[in-house]
Backbone as JSON Lines, residues from 0, in Angstrom:
{"i":0,"aa":"M","n":[163.93,99.53,103.27],"ca":[163.77,99.38,104.65],"c":[164.34,100.64,105.69]}
{"i":1,"aa":"K","n":[164.34,100.78,107.25],"ca":[164.7,101.93,108.21],"c":[165.99,101.39,108.69]}
{"i":2,"aa":"K","n":[167.14,102.1,108.62],"ca":[167.73,101.17,109.82],"c":[167.62,101.41,111.28]}
{"i":3,"aa":"S","n":[166.83,101.43,112.05],"ca":[166.05,101.35,113.11],"c":[165.71,100.45,112.71]}
{"i":4,"aa":"V","n":[164.78,99.32,111.81],"ca":[164.18,98.61,112.04],"c":[165.55,97.26,111.66]}
{"i":5,"aa":"I","n":[166.18,97.32,110.97],"ca":[167.67,97.27,110.73],"c":[168.59,96.56,111.94]}
{"i":6,"aa":"N","n":[168.47,97.47,112.29],"ca":[169.18,97.26,114.31],"c":[168.26,97.0,115.29]}
{"i":7,"aa":"E","n":[167.3,96.42,114.47],"ca":[166.16,95.86,115.96],"c":[166.41,93.64,115.43]}
{"i":8,"aa":"M","n":[166.51,93.31,114.38],"ca":[166.68,91.97,114.23],"c":[167.24,91.4,114.59]}
{"i":9,"aa":"T","n":[167.47,90.43,114.63],"ca":[167.74,88.91,115.12],"c":[168.28,88.4,114.04]}
{"i":10,"aa":"L","n":[169.84,88.23,114.37],"ca":[171.12,86.91,113.2],"c":[169.89,86.19,112.39]}
{"i":11,"aa":"S","n":[168.61,85.48,112.34],"ca":[168.73,84.88,111.41],"c":[167.4,84.83,111.02]}
{"i":12,"aa":"E","n":[166.81,86.54,110.98],"ca":[165.87,87.45,110.55],"c":[166.57,88.23,109.48]}
{"i":13,"aa":"L","n":[168.26,88.78,109.87],"ca":[168.93,89.12,108.98],"c":[169.12,88.38,107.84]}
{"i":14,"aa":"N","n":[169.89,87.0,108.34],"ca":[170.26,86.61,107.1],"c":[168.73,85.82,106.19]}
{"i":15,"aa":"R","n":[167.64,85.57,106.28],"ca":[166.54,85.55,105.54],"c":[166.38,87.12,104.26]}
{"i":16,"aa":"S","n":[166.32,88.27,105.25],"ca":[166.5,89.06,104.43],"c":[167.08,89.73,103.3]}
{"i":17,"aa":"E","n":[168.22,89.17,104.37],"ca":[169.86,89.09,103.06],"c":[168.95,88.13,102.02]}
{"i":18,"aa":"T","n":[169.01,87.1,101.83],"ca":[168.18,85.65,100.88],"c":[167.47,86.5,99.98]}
{"i":19,"aa":"E","n":[165.88,87.18,101.53],"ca":[165.26,88.13,99.93],"c":[164.97,89.35,99.2]}
{"i":20,"aa":"L","n":[166.45,89.85,99.86],"ca":[166.68,91.06,99.0],"c":[167.94,90.21,98.1]}
{"i":21,"aa":"R","n":[167.74,90.3,97.94],"ca":[169.54,89.33,96.69],"c":[167.91,88.8,95.58]}
{"i":22,"aa":"E","n":[166.75,88.32,96.12],"ca":[165.55,87.52,95.43],"c":[165.71,88.46,94.7]}
{"i":23,"aa":"E","n":[164.84,88.94,95.42],"ca":[164.59,90.45,94.56],"c":[164.92,91.75,93.84]}
{"i":24,"aa":"I","n":[166.5,91.68,94.14],"ca":[167.75,92.8,93.39],"c":[167.38,91.74,91.56]}
{"i":25,"aa":"F","n":[167.68,89.96,92.0],"ca":[168.18,89.29,90.44],"c":[166.61,89.41,89.85]}
{"i":26,"aa":"R","n":[165.13,89.43,89.89],"ca":[163.52,89.3,89.08],"c":[163.83,91.51,89.44]}
{"i":27,"aa":"L","n":[164.3,92.52,90.15],"ca":[164.72,93.98,88.62],"c":[165.43,93.44,88.01]}
{"i":28,"aa":"R","n":[166.14,93.42,88.08],"ca":[167.41,93.3,87.31],"c":[167.33,92.6,85.71]}
{"i":29,"aa":"F","n":[166.4,91.83,86.42],"ca":[166.34,90.42,85.34],"c":[165.2,91.67,84.53]}
{"i":30,"aa":"Q","n":[164.56,92.0,85.26],"ca":[163.05,93.55,84.85],"c":[163.56,94.44,83.95]}
{"i":31,"aa":"H","n":[164.65,94.89,84.92],"ca":[165.5,95.89,84.29],"c":[165.95,95.72,82.02]}
{"i":32,"aa":"H","n":[166.76,94.86,81.85],"ca":[166.93,94.44,81.09],"c":[166.13,93.45,80.35]}
{"i":33,"aa":"T","n":[165.13,93.78,80.53],"ca":[163.77,93.61,79.18],"c":[162.84,94.79,79.14]}
{"i":34,"aa":"G","n":[163.69,95.82,79.92],"ca":[162.34,96.93,79.78],"c":[160.78,96.68,80.99]}
{"i":35,"aa":"Q","n":[161.44,95.65,81.43],"ca":[159.31,95.88,82.29],"c":[159.99,96.48,83.1]}
{"i":36,"aa":"L","n":[161.28,96.7,83.73],"ca":[161.26,97.78,84.76],"c":[159.96,98.94,84.57]}
{"i":37,"aa":"A","n":[159.72,99.26,86.06],"ca":[158.21,100.89,86.04],"c":[159.38,102.02,86.82]}
{"i":38,"aa":"S","n":[159.91,101.37,87.63],"ca":[161.41,101.96,88.2],"c":[162.65,102.05,89.07]}
{"i":39,"aa":"P","n":[163.71,102.55,88.08],"ca":[164.62,102.13,88.01],"c":[165.33,102.67,89.78]}
{"i":40,"aa":"I","n":[164.87,103.27,90.08],"ca":[164.82,103.99,91.34],"c":[165.06,102.41,92.47]}
{"i":41,"aa":"K","n":[163.91,101.84,92.03],"ca":[163.58,100.76,93.21],"c":[164.92,99.52,93.31]}
{"i":42,"aa":"L","n":[165.52,99.86,92.63],"ca":[166.59,98.76,92.31],"c":[167.64,99.8,93.14]}
{"i":43,"aa":"R","n":[167.74,100.92,92.9],"ca":[168.54,101.63,93.69],"c":[168.38,101.18,95.17]}
{"i":44,"aa":"T","n":[167.18,101.23,95.55],"ca":[166.75,101.15,96.63],"c":[167.22,99.97,97.31]}
{"i":45,"aa":"T","n":[167.3,98.94,96.92],"ca":[167.72,97.41,97.22],"c":[169.0,97.25,97.04]}
{"i":46,"aa":"R","n":[169.66,97.43,96.73],"ca":[171.25,96.96,96.54],"c":[171.02,98.05,97.68]}
{"i":47,"aa":"R","n":[171.34,99.14,98.71],"ca":[171.11,99.84,99.67],"c":[170.99,99.36,101.38]}
{"i":48,"aa":"N","n":[169.8,98.51,100.24],"ca":[168.81,97.73,101.93],"c":[169.68,96.24,101.86]}
{"i":49,"aa":"L","n":[170.14,95.95,100.75],"ca":[171.36,94.69,100.65],"c":[172.21,94.85,101.5]}
{"i":50,"aa":"A","n":[173.11,96.84,101.59],"ca":[173.91,96.62,101.78],"c":[174.1,96.8,103.49]}
{"i":51,"aa":"R","n":[173.09,97.69,103.78],"ca":[172.55,98.19,105.05],"c":[172.26,96.32,106.04]}
{"i":52,"aa":"V","n":[172.05,95.41,105.73],"ca":[171.55,94.48,106.25],"c":[173.01,93.85,106.45]}
{"i":53,"aa":"K","n":[174.05,94.0,105.35],"ca":[175.11,93.29,104.89],"c":[176.03,93.68,105.68]}
{"i":54,"aa":"T","n":[176.24,94.73,106.1],"ca":[176.74,95.16,107.45],"c":[176.45,95.62,108.81]}
{"i":55,"aa":"R","n":[174.96,95.08,108.67],"ca":[174.74,94.35,109.89],"c":[175.11,93.15,110.89]}
{"i":56,"aa":"I","n":[174.89,92.95,109.42],"ca":[175.41,91.36,109.29],"c":[176.84,91.28,109.8]}
{"i":57,"aa":"R","n":[178.02,91.83,109.64],"ca":[179.26,91.52,110.04],"c":[179.66,92.33,110.68]}
{"i":58,"aa":"A","n":[179.24,93.2,111.54],"ca":[179.04,93.64,113.01],"c":[178.01,92.44,113.85]}
{"i":59,"aa":"F","n":[177.79,91.77,113.87],"ca":[177.11,90.56,114.51],"c":[178.61,89.61,114.62]}
{"i":60,"aa":"E","n":[178.71,89.2,113.3],"ca":[180.13,88.41,113.12],"c":[181.22,89.02,114.06]}
{"i":61,"aa":"L","n":[181.27,89.87,114.28],"ca":[183.03,90.35,114.63],"c":[182.84,90.46,116.11]}
{"i":62,"aa":"G","n":[181.23,90.45,117.01],"ca":[180.93,91.1,118.0],"c":[180.99,92.48,118.59]}
{"i":63,"aa":"D","n":[181.01,93.04,117.27],"ca":[181.07,94.99,117.25],"c":[180.15,95.74,117.79]}
{"i":64,"aa":"V","n":[180.79,95.44,119.31],"ca":[179.49,96.03,120.62],"c":[179.79,97.39,120.01]}
{"i":65,"aa":"Q","n":[180.78,98.56,120.31],"ca":[180.84,99.66,119.54],"c":[179.63,99.77,118.56]}
{"i":66,"aa":"T","n":[180.45,99.35,117.27],"ca":[178.99,99.4,116.05],"c":[178.25,99.01,116.5]}
{"i":67,"aa":"A","n":[177.58,97.93,116.95],"ca":[176.09,98.33,117.67],"c":[175.65,99.28,118.42]}
{"i":68,"aa":"A","n":[175.96,99.31,118.65],"ca":[176.1,100.11,120.5],"c":[175.24,101.99,119.58]}
{"i":69,"aa":"K","n":[176.74,102.23,118.37],"ca":[176.62,103.2,117.98],"c":[174.99,103.3,116.05]}
{"i":70,"aa":"E","n":[175.0,102.45,115.83],"ca":[174.02,102.19,115.02],"c":[172.18,101.84,116.0]}
{"i":71,"aa":"S","n":[172.71,101.69,116.68],"ca":[171.61,102.16,117.55],"c":[170.2,102.66,118.14]}
């Protein structure tokens, strides 16, 4: 997920995306431990996407206009 896409999301879209990414990480971790994960890079990129989404949500919570302007 690109940073520009995350910056254009509303708070409700970000919350939905966070939930989906958490579920995806759970599934990927399960696949990793059972030896079925084809690409371990997918787990890393999903974790990073979750971090990006959580950072953007936190900026909304703080009302941090500078961060929102910088990221746009």
